[in-house]
SEMI-969299 format. One line per 3 residues: number of its first residue (from 1); for each residue x, y, z of N, C-alpha, C. Coordinates in steps of 0.05 Angstrom, whole numbers, plus 32768, in hexadecimal, padded with zeros to 4 digits. Each point is the difference from the previous one (the first is absolute). Layout:
BEGIN
NUM> X/Y/Z/X/Y/Z/X/Y/Z | ...
# end
This chain:
BEGIN
1> 8044/81A7/81AA/8002/7FF6/7FE5/7FE6/7FF0/7FFB | 7FF3/8007/7FEB/7FE7/7FF2/7FF8/8008/7FE5/7FF3 | 7FF7/7FEB/800C/8005/7FE5/7FF5/7FE7/7FF7/7FF2
4> 8001/7FF9/7FE8/7FE9/7FF6/7FF2/8006/7FE8/7FEF | 7FEC/7FF5/7FF4/8003/7FE8/7FF0/8014/8004/7FEA | 8000/8017/7FF3/8012/8005/7FEA/801D/7FFD/8009
7> 8007/800B/8017/801B/7FFE/800A/8008/7FE3/8005 | 7FEE/7FF0/800A/8006/7FE4/8004/8005/7FF2/7FE5 | 7FEF/8006/7FED/8003/7FF4/7FE6/801B/8008/7FF3
10> 8007/8019/8003/801A/8009/7FF6/8017/7FF1/800E | 7FFD/7FFD/801A/8015/7FF2/8010/8003/7FE3/7FF6 | 7FE9/7FF2/7FFC/8001/7FE5/7FF7/800B/7FFE/7FE3
13> 7FF8/8013/7FEF/8009/8000/7FE4/801E/8005/7FFF | 8009/8013/800F/801D/8006/7FFF/8011/7FEB/800D | 7FF6/7FF3/8015/8010/7FED/800E/7FFE/7FE3/7FF5
16> 7FEB/7FFA/7FF3/7FFC/7FE5/7FF6/8001/7FFE/7FE2 | 7FFE/8015/7FF2/8001/7FFF/7FE3/801C/8009/7FF6 | 8009/8016/800A/801A/800B/7FF7/8018/7FF6/800F
19> 7FFC/7FF3/8017/8015/7FF5/8010/8006/7FE4/7FF7 | 8017/7FFB/7FF5/8007/7FE5/7FF7/7FFF/7FEB/8016 | 8004/8009/8019/7FFF/7FED/8016/7FE4/7FFD/800B
22> 7FED/8010/7FF6/7FE4/8000/800A/7FF3/7FE5/7FF9 | 7FF2/7FF5/8014/7FF2/7FE7/7FFC/7FE3/8005/7FF9 | 7FFA/7FFD/7FE6/7FE5/8005/7FF6/7FEC/7FEC/800B
25> 800A/7FEA/800A/7FEF/7FEA/800A/7FFC/8002/801E | 8009/8015/800C/7FFD/8003/801D/7FE3/7FFD/8008 | 7FFB/7FF2/8017/7FE4/7FFC/8008/7FF5/8019/800D
28> 7FE6/8001/8002/7FF2/8018/8009/8009/8008/801C | 8003/7FEC/8012/8007/8007/801C/801C/800B/8002 | 8013/7FF5/7FEF/801B/800B/8000/7FFF/801D/7FF6
31> 7FF1/8005/7FEB/7FFE/801B/7FF6/7FF3/8013/8014 | 7FEB/7FF6/800D/7FF2/8010/8014/8013/8007/8017 | 8010/7FED/8008/8013/8005/8016/8015/8015/7FF7
34> 800A/7FFD/7FE8/8014/8013/7FF5/7FF4/801C/7FFE | 7FE8/8002/7FF6/7FF3/801A/7FFD/7FFA/800D/801B | 7FF9/7FF0/8014/7FFC/800A/801B/801A/800B/800B
37> 8016/7FF1/7FFC/801A/8009/8009/8009/8019/7FF2 | 7FF7/8004/7FE7/8007/8018/7FF1/7FEF/8018/8009 | 7FEC/7FFB/8011/7FF1/8016/800B/7FE4/8004/7FF5
40> 7FF7/7FEE/7FF0/7FE5/8002/7FF5/7FEB/7FF4/8013 | 7FE8/800C/8000/7FEA/7FF7/8011/7FF3/7FE7/7FF5 | 7FF6/7FEF/8011/7FF4/7FE6/7FF8/7FE8/8005/7FEE
43> 7FEF/8014/8006/7FE9/8006/7FF0/8007/8007/7FE3 | 8016/8010/7FFD/8009/8008/7FE5/800D/7FE8/7FF2 | 800D/7FEF/800E/800C/7FE8/7FF4/7FEB/7FEE/7FF5
46> 7FEA/7FFC/800F/7FEA/7FF0/7FF6/7FF4/800C/7FE7 | 7FFD/801A/7FFF/7FF4/800D/7FE9/8013/7FFD/7FE8 | 801A/8001/8004/8013/7FFC/7FEA/7FFF/7FE4/7FF6
49> 7FFD/7FEC/8011/7FFD/7FE4/7FF7/7FE6/7FFD/7FF0 | 7FEB/800D/800A/7FE7/7FFF/7FF1/8003/800C/7FE4 | 800F/8016/7FFE/8004/800D/7FE6/800F/7FED/7FEE
52> 8015/7FF3/800A/800F/7FED/7FF0/7FF0/7FE8/7FF7 | 7FEE/7FF7/8012/7FEF/7FE9/7FF9/7FEC/8009/7FEA | 7FF7/8019/8001/7FEE/800A/7FEB/800E/8001/7FE6
55> 8019/8008/8000/8010/8000/7FE7/8004/7FE4/7FF5 | 8006/7FED/8012/8003/7FE4/7FF7/7FE7/7FF5/7FF5 | 7FE9/8007/800C/7FE6/7FF7/7FF6/7FFB/800A/7FE4
58> 8007/801A/7FFB/7FFD/800C/7FE6/8011/7FF2/7FEC | 8019/7FF9/8008/8012/7FF3/7FEE/7FF6/7FE5/7FF8 | 7FF3/7FF2/8012/7FF5/7FE6/7FFB/7FE8/8000/7FEE
61> 7FF3/8017/7FFD/7FE9/8001/7FEE/8003/8018/7FED | 8012/7FFE/7FED/8006/8016/7FEE/7FE9/8007/7FED | 7FED/7FEE/7FFC/7FEA/8005/7FEE/7FE8/800D/800E
64> 8005/800A/8018/7FE9/800C/800F/7FF8/801B/7FF5 | 8010/800B/7FEE/7FF9/801A/7FF4/7FF8/7FFC/7FE3 | 7FE9/8009/7FF8/7FF7/7FFC/7FE4/8014/800F/7FED
67> 8002/7FF5/7FE9/8012/800C/7FEC/7FF5/801C/7FF9 | 8012/8013/7FFD/7FF8/801B/7FF9/8008/8005/7FE3 | 7FF0/800E/7FF3/8006/8009/7FE4/8016/8015/8002
70> 8012/7FFF/7FED/8016/8013/8001/7FF6/801D/7FFE | 7FE8/8004/7FF6/7FF5/801B/7FFD/7FF1/8009/801A | 7FFD/7FED/8013/7FF1/8007/8018/8010/8012/8013
73> 7FF1/800E/8011/800C/8012/8013/7FF8/7FF8/801C | 8012/7FFF/8013/7FFA/7FF9/801B/7FF4/8018/800E | 7FE8/7FFC/800B/7FF2/8014/800F/8004/7FF9/801E
76> 800B/8013/800F/8006/7FFB/801C/7FE8/8008/8011 | 7FFA/7FEF/8015/7FEA/8006/8012/8009/8017/8013 | 7FED/800B/800E/8006/8016/8013/8014/7FF8/8015
79> 7FFD/7FE9/800C/8015/7FF8/8014/801C/7FFC/7FF3 | 8001/7FF6/7FE8/8019/7FFE/7FF2/800C/801B/7FFA | 7FF0/8013/7FF8/800A/801B/7FFB/800A/800D/8019
82> 7FF3/7FFA/8017/8009/800B/8019/801B/7FF5/8008 | 8005/7FE7/7FFA/8019/7FF2/8007/8015/8006/7FEC | 7FF9/8001/7FE6/8014/8004/7FEA/7FFA/801B/7FF4
85> 8012/8013/8005/7FFC/801A/7FF4/8005/8000/7FE2 | 7FFC/8016/7FF3/8002/8001/7FE3/801C/7FF9/7FF6 | 8015/8006/8010/801B/7FF9/7FF9/8003/7FE2/8000
88> 7FF5/7FF2/8014/8002/7FE3/8001/7FF0/7FF3/7FEA | 7FE8/800A/7FFA/7FF0/7FF5/7FEB/800E/8004/7FE5 | 800C/8017/7FFC/800F/8005/7FE7/8018/7FEE/7FFE
91> 800D/7FFA/8016/8017/7FEE/7FFF/7FF7/7FE4/7FF9 | 7FEA/7FF7/800A/7FF5/7FE5/7FF9/7FFA/7FFF/7FE2 | 7FF4/8015/7FF5/7FFB/8001/7FE3/801A/8000/7FF0
94> 8014/800F/8009/801A/8000/7FF3/800C/7FE4/8000 | 7FFE/7FF1/8017/800B/7FE5/8001/7FF2/7FED/7FED | 7FE6/8004/7FFD/7FF1/7FF0/7FEC/8009/8006/7FE4
97> 8003/801A/7FFA/8008/8008/7FE5/801C/7FF6/7FF9 | 8011/7FFE/8014/801C/7FF6/7FFD/8001/7FE2/7FFE | 7FEA/7FF3/8007/8000/7FE2/7FFF/800A/7FF4/801A
100> 8005/8010/8014/8009/7FF5/801A/7FE9/7FF2/800F | 7FE9/800C/7FFE/7FE8/7FF4/800C/7FEC/7FF9/7FE9 | 7FF1/7FEB/8004/7FE9/7FFB/7FEF/7FE8/8004/8012
103> 7FE8/7FFC/7FF5/7FE8/8007/800F/7FFE/7FEF/801A | 8009/7FE7/7FFF/7FFF/7FEF/8017/8013/8009/8016 | 8019/8005/7FF9/8013/8009/8014/7FF9/801C/800B
106> 7FF4/8011/7FEE/7FF7/801A/800A/7FEB/7FFD/8015 | 7FED/7FED/7FFC/7FEB/7FFC/8013/800B/7FF4/801A | 8014/7FEF/7FFE/800D/7FF5/8018/800D/8017/8010
109> 800E/8012/7FF2/800D/8017/800D/7FEB/8011/800E | 7FEA/8006/7FF2/7FEB/8011/800D/7FF4/7FF1/8018 | 7FFB/7FE6/7FFD/7FF5/7FF1/8017/8013/8000/8018
112> 801A/7FFD/7FFB/8014/7FFF/8016/8004/801C/800C | 7FFE/8015/7FF0/8001/801B/800B/7FE8/8005/8012 | 7FE8/7FF7/7FF7/7FE8/8004/8010/8001/7FEF/8019
115> 800F/7FEA/8000/8001/7FEF/8018/8014/800A/8014 | 8011/8014/7FF9/8012/800B/8013/7FF1/800F/8016 | 800B/8001/8017/7FF4/800D/8017/8009/801D/8001
118> 7FF8/8010/7FEC/8007/801C/7FFF/7FEA/8010/7FF3 | 7FFF/8019/8006/7FEB/8011/7FF6/8005/8008/7FE2 | 8018/8003/7FF9/8006/8007/7FE4/801C/7FF4/7FF9
121> 8005/7FFF/7FE7/801A/7FF5/7FF6/800E/8015/7FF0 | 801A/8002/8004/800F/8012/7FEF/800D/7FF0/7FEA | 800D/800E/7FED/800B/7FF4/7FE9/8017/7FEC/8007
124> 8010/8007/8014/8016/7FEE/8008/7FF5/7FE6/800B | 7FEB/8002/8010/7FF4/7FE8/800B/7FF4/7FEF/7FEA | 7FF3/800D/7FED/7FF4/7FF2/7FE9/8015/7FF1/7FF1
127> 8017/800C/7FFB/8015/7FF3/7FF1/800A/7FE7/800E | 8002/8000/801A/8008/7FE8/800F/7FEA/7FEB/7FFE | 7FE7/8007/8001/7FEA/7FED/7FFE/8001/7FF3/7FE4
130> 8004/8010/7FEC/8003/7FF5/7FE4/8017/7FEC/7FFF | 8016/8007/800C/8018/7FEE/8000/7FF9/7FE6/800F | 7FF3/8002/8016/7FF9/7FE8/8010/7FED/7FEE/7FF0
133> 7FEC/800C/7FF3/7FEC/7FF1/7FF1/800E/7FF2/7FE8 | 8010/800F/7FF1/800E/7FF5/7FE9/8013/7FEA/8008 | 800E/8004/8016/8014/7FEC/8009/7FF2/7FE5/8005
136> 7FE7/8000/8008/7FF2/7FE7/8006/7FF1/7FF5/7FE8 | 8004/800B/7FE8/7FF3/7FF7/7FE8/8014/7FF1/7FEE | 7FFA/7FE7/7FFA/8013/7FF2/7FEE/8000/800D/7FE4
139> 8018/7FFF/7FF4/8002/800B/7FE5/8003/801E/7FFF | 8003/800D/8016/8001/801E/8001/801D/800A/8006 | 8014/7FF0/7FF9/801B/8008/8007/8009/801A/7FF4
142> 7FF9/8005/7FE7/8007/801A/7FF3/7FF3/8017/800D | 7FE6/7FFD/8007/7FF1/8015/800D/800C/8005/801C | 8007/7FEB/800E/800C/8003/801B/801A/800F/7FFE
145> 8011/7FF8/7FED/801A/800E/7FFC/7FFC/801D/7FFA | 7FEC/8007/7FF0/7FFB/801C/7FF9/7FF7/800F/8019 | 7FEE/7FF4/800F/7FF6/800E/8019/8016/8002/8015
148> 8011/7FEB/8002/8016/8001/8013/8013/8017/7FF9 | 8006/8003/7FE6/8011/8016/7FF8/7FF3/801B/8008 | 7FE7/8003/7FFB/7FF1/8018/8006/8000/8006/801E
151> 7FF8/7FED/800F/7FFE/8004/801D/801B/8003/800E | 8012/7FEE/7FF9/801A/8001/800E/8012/8017/7FF7 | 7FFE/8008/7FE6/800F/8018/7FF7/7FF6/8019/800E
154> 7FE6/8002/8004/7FF5/8017/800F/8009/8000/801D | 8001/7FE8/800C/800A/7FFE/801C/801D/8008/8001 | 8010/7FF8/7FED/801D/8007/8000/8003/801E/7FFE
157> 7FEF/800D/7FEF/8001/801D/7FFD/7FF9/800E/801A | 7FEE/7FF4/8010/7FF9/800D/801A/8016/7FFC/8014 | 8010/7FEC/7FFE/8014/7FFA/8013/801A/8010/7FFC
160> 8003/800A/7FE8/8019/800F/7FF9/7FFC/801D/7FFF
# end
């Protein structure tokens, strides 16, 4: 089984965000111990913590992205195109058009996808990253609820 940063992030998100008994204030060493017991490698755990710290840093400086004109178009770099296929880029555009993402949160999502330790991202992985980014943004409750419905309804369809 390939264990990567994304799987650790999903584990943490599912166990500490959706679990009412989950302790969101658990210290790093407690989490590291729990993740090790769950079978994740130390190197991957460290990368997941770095990813989360990067997200927190972005949240602390929301003005780090210049304002974009509503008529502007996001041009993706070659490495971004390699990581985000046309389906993923189209989905990000759709989320912007629906008002789920604004230019700042879109850039946060792209940054966090690029920070994942994987060669490419599929649409399902992108949806989870969007949900994680939005969840950590104040005032995004409606967008989080919309993405939760999208992601969790699709998961339920796969399970039945």
